[in-house]
C-alpha positions as CSV (number, residue, x, y, z in Angstrom):
1,X,0.0,0.0,0.0
2,X,1.3,3.4,-1.0
3,X,-0.4,6.7,-0.3
4,X,0.3,10.3,-1.0
5,X,-1.6,13.4,0.2
6,X,-0.9,17.1,-0.6
7,X,-2.6,20.3,0.4
8,X,-3.1,22.6,-2.5
9,X,-4.8,25.4,-0.5
10,X,-6.1,26.2,3.0
11,X,-9.1,24.0,2.3
12,X,-8.1,21.9,-0.7
13,X,-6.4,18.5,-0.7
14,X,-5.4,16.0,-3.4
15,X,-4.7,12.4,-2.3
16,X,-3.7,9.2,-4.2
17,X,-3.6,5.6,-2.9
18,X,-2.3,2.5,-4.7
19,X,-2.5,-1.1,-3.5
20,X,-0.4,-3.4,-5.6
21,X,-1.6,-6.6,-3.8
22,X,-5.3,-5.8,-4.6
23,X,-4.4,-4.1,-7.8
24,X,-6.5,-1.0,-6.9
25,X,-5.9,2.7,-7.2
26,X,-7.7,5.8,-6.1
27,X,-7.3,9.5,-6.8
28,X,-9.3,12.0,-4.8
29,X,-9.6,15.8,-4.7
30,X,-11.5,17.4,-1.8
31,X,-12.5,20.9,-0.5
32,X,-13.5,21.2,3.2
33,X,-16.6,23.2,4.2
34,X,-16.9,26.5,5.9
35,X,-20.2,27.6,7.6
36,X,-20.7,30.8,5.5
37,X,-23.3,31.9,3.1
38,X,-22.5,30.8,-0.5
39,X,-19.9,28.3,0.5
40,X,-19.4,25.3,-1.8
41,X,-17.4,22.2,-0.8
42,X,-17.1,18.6,-1.7
43,X,-14.9,15.9,-3.2
44,X,-14.5,13.8,-6.3
45,X,-12.9,10.4,-6.4
46,X,-11.7,8.3,-9.3
47,X,-11.2,4.6,-8.6
48,X,-10.0,1.5,-10.5
49,X,-9.7,-2.2,-9.6
50,X,-9.7,-5.5,-11.5
51,X,-13.5,-5.8,-11.0
52,X,-14.7,-2.3,-11.6
53,X,-13.9,1.4,-12.2
54,X,-15.8,4.6,-11.7
55,X,-16.2,8.0,-10.3
56,X,-17.9,9.1,-7.2
57,X,-18.3,12.4,-5.4
58,X,-20.4,14.8,-3.4
59,X,-21.0,18.6,-3.2
60,X,-22.4,20.6,-0.3
61,X,-23.8,24.2,-0.6
62,X,-24.4,26.5,2.4
63,X,-27.3,28.9,1.5
64,X,-28.6,31.8,3.6
65,X,-31.4,29.7,5.0
66,X,-30.6,26.1,4.1
67,X,-27.9,23.5,3.4
68,X,-28.2,21.4,0.2
69,X,-26.0,18.5,-0.9
70,X,-25.8,16.0,-3.7
71,X,-24.0,12.6,-3.8
72,X,-23.2,10.8,-7.0
73,X,-21.8,7.3,-7.5
74,X,-21.1,5.9,-11.0
75,X,-19.4,2.5,-11.3
76,X,-18.7,0.3,-14.3
77,X,-18.0,-3.5,-14.1
78,X,-14.7,-4.6,-15.6
79,X,-15.1,-8.3,-15.1
80,X,-18.0,-10.8,-14.8
81,X,-17.8,-10.6,-11.0
82,X,-17.8,-6.8,-11.0
83,X,-20.9,-4.9,-10.0
84,X,-21.8,-1.6,-11.6
85,X,-23.8,1.1,-9.9
86,X,-25.5,4.4,-10.7
87,X,-26.9,6.2,-7.7
88,X,-27.7,9.9,-7.0
89,X,-28.8,11.3,-3.7
90,X,-30.2,14.8,-3.1
91,X,-30.6,16.3,0.4
92,X,-31.8,19.7,1.7
93,X,-32.3,20.8,5.3
94,X,-33.4,24.0,7.0
95,X,-34.1,25.1,10.6
96,X,-37.1,26.9,12.2
97,X,-36.3,28.9,15.3
98,X,-38.3,30.9,17.8
99,X,-36.7,33.4,20.2
100,X,-38.3,36.2,22.3
101,X,-41.5,36.3,20.1
102,X,-39.7,36.2,16.8
103,X,-39.8,33.4,14.3
104,X,-37.3,32.8,11.5
105,X,-35.7,30.1,9.4
106,X,-32.0,29.5,8.7
107,X,-29.3,26.9,8.2
108,X,-29.4,24.0,10.7
109,X,-26.6,23.8,13.3
110,X,-26.0,22.3,16.7
111,X,-29.3,23.8,18.1
112,X,-28.1,27.2,19.1
113,X,-29.0,30.2,17.0
114,X,-29.6,34.0,16.9
115,X,-32.3,35.9,15.0
116,X,-31.2,39.4,14.0
117,X,-34.4,41.5,14.0
118,X,-34.2,44.7,12.0
119,X,-36.0,47.7,13.5
120,X,-38.7,49.6,11.5
121,X,-36.4,52.7,11.5
122,X,-34.0,50.7,9.2
123,X,-36.7,49.5,6.8
124,X,-35.2,48.8,3.4
125,X,-31.7,48.5,4.7
126,X,-29.6,45.4,4.1
127,X,-28.5,43.6,7.3
128,X,-25.3,41.4,7.0
129,X,-23.9,39.3,9.8
130,X,-20.3,38.2,10.0
131,X,-18.5,35.9,12.5
132,X,-15.2,36.7,14.2
133,X,-13.3,35.3,11.3
134,X,-15.0,37.8,8.9
135,X,-17.2,35.1,7.1
136,X,-20.7,36.2,6.1
137,X,-23.0,33.8,8.1
138,X,-26.4,35.5,7.5
139,X,-28.1,38.3,5.7
140,X,-31.5,39.9,5.4
141,X,-33.6,38.8,2.4
142,X,-37.2,38.7,1.3
143,X,-38.0,36.2,4.1
144,X,-37.2,38.8,6.7
145,X,-34.9,38.6,9.7
146,X,-31.9,36.3,9.2
147,X,-31.4,33.3,11.5
148,X,-27.7,32.5,12.1
149,X,-26.6,29.1,13.6
150,X,-24.3,29.4,16.6
151,X,-22.2,26.2,16.2
152,X,-20.6,26.2,19.7
153,X,-21.8,25.1,23.1
154,X,-20.4,26.6,26.3
155,X,-17.9,28.7,24.4
156,X,-18.0,32.4,23.6
157,X,-19.3,33.5,20.2
158,X,-18.9,36.9,18.5
159,X,-21.1,37.9,15.6
160,X,-20.9,41.4,14.1
161,X,-23.8,42.9,12.1
162,X,-23.6,45.7,9.5
163,X,-26.4,47.8,8.1
164,X,-26.3,49.4,4.6
165,X,-27.3,52.1,4.1
166,X,-27.2,53.3,7.7
167,X,-29.0,56.7,8.1
168,X,-26.5,59.6,8.8
169,X,-26.0,59.8,12.6
170,X,-28.0,56.7,13.3
171,X,-27.0,55.2,16.7
172,X,-26.7,51.4,16.0
173,X,-25.3,50.6,19.4
174,X,-22.6,47.9,19.8
175,X,-23.4,46.4,16.4
176,X,-22.5,42.9,17.7
177,X,-23.7,39.8,19.6
178,X,-21.3,38.5,22.2
179,X,-22.8,35.3,23.6
180,X,-22.0,32.2,25.6
181,X,-24.6,29.7,24.5
182,X,-25.5,26.6,26.4
183,X,-27.5,23.7,25.0
184,X,-30.4,24.7,22.7
185,X,-30.0,28.5,23.3
186,X,-31.9,31.0,21.1
187,X,-31.3,34.7,21.0
188,X,-33.2,37.7,19.5
189,X,-30.8,40.5,18.6
190,X,-32.5,43.9,18.0
191,X,-30.8,45.6,15.1
192,X,-31.5,49.3,15.6
193,X,-34.1,50.8,17.9
194,X,-36.5,53.7,18.3
195,X,-34.0,55.4,20.5
196,X,-31.5,55.9,17.7
197,X,-31.9,59.6,16.9
198,X,-29.4,62.3,17.6
199,X,-30.8,65.8,18.1
200,X,-28.5,68.7,17.3
201,X,-29.3,72.4,17.6
202,X,-28.4,75.8,19.2
203,X,-29.7,77.3,22.4
204,X,-29.9,81.1,22.4
205,X,-31.4,83.9,24.5
206,X,-32.1,87.5,23.7
207,X,-28.6,88.4,24.6
208,X,-26.9,85.7,22.5
209,X,-25.9,82.0,22.6
210,X,-25.9,80.0,25.8
211,X,-22.2,79.3,25.6
212,X,-20.2,76.6,27.4
213,X,-22.8,75.6,29.9
214,X,-23.9,72.2,31.3
215,X,-27.4,71.0,31.9
216,X,-29.8,68.1,31.7
217,X,-32.2,66.8,29.1
218,X,-35.4,64.9,30.0
219,X,-38.2,63.4,28.0
220,X,-41.6,64.9,28.8
221,X,-44.0,62.3,30.2
222,X,-41.4,59.6,30.4
223,X,-39.8,59.2,33.8
224,X,-37.9,56.1,32.7
225,X,-35.7,58.4,30.5
226,X,-34.4,60.1,33.6
227,X,-32.3,63.3,33.5
228,X,-29.2,63.0,31.3
229,X,-26.3,65.4,31.1
230,X,-25.9,67.8,28.2
231,X,-23.4,70.5,27.2
232,X,-23.2,73.5,24.9
233,X,-20.1,74.8,23.1
234,X,-19.0,78.4,22.6
235,X,-21.7,78.9,19.9
236,X,-24.5,77.4,22.1
237,X,-24.6,74.2,20.0
238,X,-25.6,71.0,21.7
239,X,-26.1,67.3,20.8
240,X,-28.2,64.6,22.5
241,X,-28.2,61.0,21.5
242,X,-30.2,57.8,22.2
243,X,-33.5,59.7,21.6
244,X,-36.8,58.2,20.5
245,X,-39.8,60.1,19.1
246,X,-41.4,62.4,21.6
247,X,-41.0,65.8,23.2
248,X,-37.9,66.8,25.2
249,X,-36.9,69.6,27.7
250,X,-33.4,70.9,28.1
251,X,-32.5,72.8,31.3
252,X,-29.2,74.7,31.3
253,X,-28.4,75.3,35.0
254,X,-30.4,78.4,36.0
255,X,-29.8,80.1,32.7
256,X,-32.3,78.7,30.2
257,X,-35.0,76.1,29.4
258,X,-36.0,75.0,25.9
259,X,-38.2,72.3,24.5
260,X,-38.1,70.5,21.1
261,X,-39.7,67.5,19.5
262,X,-38.4,64.4,17.7
263,X,-40.8,63.2,15.0
264,X,-41.8,59.6,14.3
265,X,-40.7,60.1,10.7
266,X,-37.2,61.2,11.6
267,X,-34.1,59.1,11.3
268,X,-30.5,59.5,12.4
269,X,-29.5,63.1,13.0
270,X,-32.4,65.5,13.8
271,X,-31.7,69.2,13.3
272,X,-33.9,71.0,15.8
273,X,-32.5,74.4,14.7
274,X,-32.3,77.5,16.8
275,X,-34.0,77.1,20.1
276,X,-35.0,80.4,21.9
277,X,-34.7,79.9,25.6
278,X,-36.6,81.2,28.5
279,X,-35.5,81.3,32.2
280,X,-36.5,78.2,34.1
């Protein structure tokens, strides 16, 4: 028996085996799979013996929401005792997942998965998910939120999501999922939120801009928002992030109070213009 194997790439291998006692020989080329959208892997094998000769192989395709494979075996008899064969197998599999009220389908894995749920403020934008190696493991399509298999158990996983186009100034947050899945864990990842606007404007009084002051911003009628710090520059310009639609009040120490609104139709940066202050 004599065998030789050689790697021709990071995923590609060519191997040959010869058995002089059995008078058989095999040549095989293979490509190992990677769990990424659009990956194609498989092998092809040429074999010969005194009784038969033929070709066999398989191919596997990783789609966005399914895995499909084909296996082919074609053998021809070379002697009266040889047995020929013609066989083709087709397989396809998918996975239905439910997490935190959201249902989606995706590639099957070991049972752990994450659904990346795009917020309405990002309607029409493409969501793409990559793993820590940079491979695309899921993307938004006509079926809605992508479901990405998490093929690890009790081991940290990092998936990074990207939105294109992202509205100017849109606050996407961390833009990633960092998880430590157990057995049969499902996650719903909110991509974007209502509190993604950034309000920018100027605060002025009758005597000029409210320059270089600190203050607080609060959402009228929403105690959960609390009071958050805010500052103005020399020109009286301010910026406030993580805002959702509603009405807000800015109080600059004992100098000025202004109010402005963030519309339901707004996205990203909201220019509230010149706000004329009154004393609190």
